[in-house]
C-alpha positions as MATLAB code, in Angstrom:
seq = 'VQLQASGGGLVQPGRSLRLSCAASGSIFSIATVGWHRQAPGKQREFVARISSGGTTDYADSVKGRFTISRDNAKNTVYLQMNSLKPEDTAVYYCAIGSAFWGQGTLVTVSS';
ca = [
      11.423  -19.099    2.223;
       9.728  -17.876    5.480;
       6.502  -16.243    5.650;
       5.103  -14.085    8.387;
       1.456  -13.112    8.519;
       0.275  -10.279   10.736;
      -2.456   -7.720   11.148;
      -5.386   -9.854   12.329;
      -7.592   -8.958   15.319;
     -11.211   -8.310   16.463;
     -13.348   -6.124   14.383;
     -16.815   -5.019   14.100;
     -18.952   -5.881   10.879;
     -18.536   -3.257    8.270;
     -15.046   -2.264    9.528;
     -11.850   -2.728    7.820;
      -8.404   -4.695    8.467;
      -5.180   -4.855    6.471;
      -3.186   -8.116    6.782;
       0.445   -8.210    5.866;
       2.635  -11.045    4.712;
       6.309  -10.428    5.002;
       8.745  -12.832    3.237;
      12.336  -13.703    3.380;
      14.068  -15.219    0.391;
      15.192  -14.087   -2.987;
      12.323  -15.860   -4.789;
       9.523  -13.662   -3.306;
       9.713  -11.006   -6.097;
       9.221  -13.653   -8.878;
       6.467  -15.681   -6.921;
       2.684  -15.716   -6.929;
       1.679  -14.873   -3.390;
      -1.757  -16.099   -2.106;
      -3.914  -15.557    0.822;
      -6.115  -18.438    2.122;
      -8.426  -18.749    5.337;
      -9.711  -21.334    7.423;
     -12.862  -20.920    9.548;
     -13.564  -22.843   12.627;
     -14.824  -26.424   11.609;
     -14.350  -25.611    7.920;
     -11.646  -26.710    5.208;
      -9.070  -24.061    4.297;
     -10.226  -22.010    1.153;
      -8.524  -19.521   -1.203;
      -9.150  -15.944   -0.740;
      -6.834  -13.968   -3.166;
      -3.649  -14.223   -5.092;
      -1.228  -11.939   -6.888;
       1.314  -12.701   -9.555;
       4.708  -11.313   -9.756;
       3.510   -8.957  -12.439;
       0.616   -7.784  -10.305;
      -2.141   -9.823  -11.887;
      -4.793  -10.523   -9.256;
      -7.431  -13.100   -8.577;
     -10.223  -13.188   -5.835;
     -12.737  -15.717   -4.520;
     -16.235  -14.649   -5.425;
     -16.967  -14.293   -1.659;
     -14.549  -11.460   -1.308;
     -14.620   -9.807   -4.685;
     -15.344   -6.014   -4.343;
     -14.498   -6.082   -0.715;
     -10.850   -7.438   -0.497;
      -7.738   -6.028   -2.358;
      -4.512   -7.879   -2.527;
      -1.287   -5.867   -3.407;
       2.385   -6.262   -3.010;
       5.691   -4.274   -2.380;
       8.462   -6.213   -3.737;
      10.815   -3.691   -2.303;
       9.773   -4.699    1.025;
       9.048   -8.317    0.243;
       5.518   -7.857    1.567;
       2.012   -8.704    0.276;
      -1.020   -7.103    1.767;
      -4.721   -7.930    1.934;
      -6.941   -4.875    2.523;
     -10.216   -6.340    3.873;
     -13.205   -3.824    3.688;
     -16.760   -4.267    4.581;
     -15.940   -7.112    6.724;
     -18.692   -9.728    7.702;
     -18.964  -12.297   10.434;
     -18.425  -15.008    7.901;
     -15.004  -13.570    7.231;
     -13.973  -14.971   10.606;
     -10.991  -17.355   10.128;
      -7.329  -17.851   10.437;
      -5.761  -16.162    7.422;
      -2.619  -17.678    5.845;
      -0.310  -16.286    3.163;
       1.459  -18.904    0.940;
       3.593  -19.341   -2.031;
       2.207  -22.064   -4.055;
       1.526  -25.145   -1.890;
       4.973  -25.568   -0.547;
       5.540  -22.401    1.706;
       2.995  -21.298    4.347;
       3.000  -18.618    6.944;
       1.712  -19.269   10.457;
      -1.610  -17.602   10.130;
      -3.264  -14.680   11.703;
      -6.806  -14.662   13.270;
      -9.471  -12.414   12.135;
     -12.592  -12.259   14.132;
     -15.547  -10.189   12.897;
     -18.103   -9.697   15.545;
     -20.136   -7.089   17.235;
];
């Protein structure tokens, strides 16, 4: 399985970004896919996950601001990030379990 994250960039506080995680491989449609992030000087942390059936789970720090969704026909998971804060600045990774990780996409929230 290969995962390709994209959509990061520089954005002002309060604005939005949508990240995409495109996957290859037949297991995608039955897999729980997660987003994680790592800020400079900090450990990687969980952000959100979505099960094959669409059940979602979020870190408290992003609840109400971030929305994870998936399109199994496109083998893609999305992370819609609204009301971004400077503390959301990090490299964002998508993953299937702990075995398969994408390369990360940088999100910088700054004025």
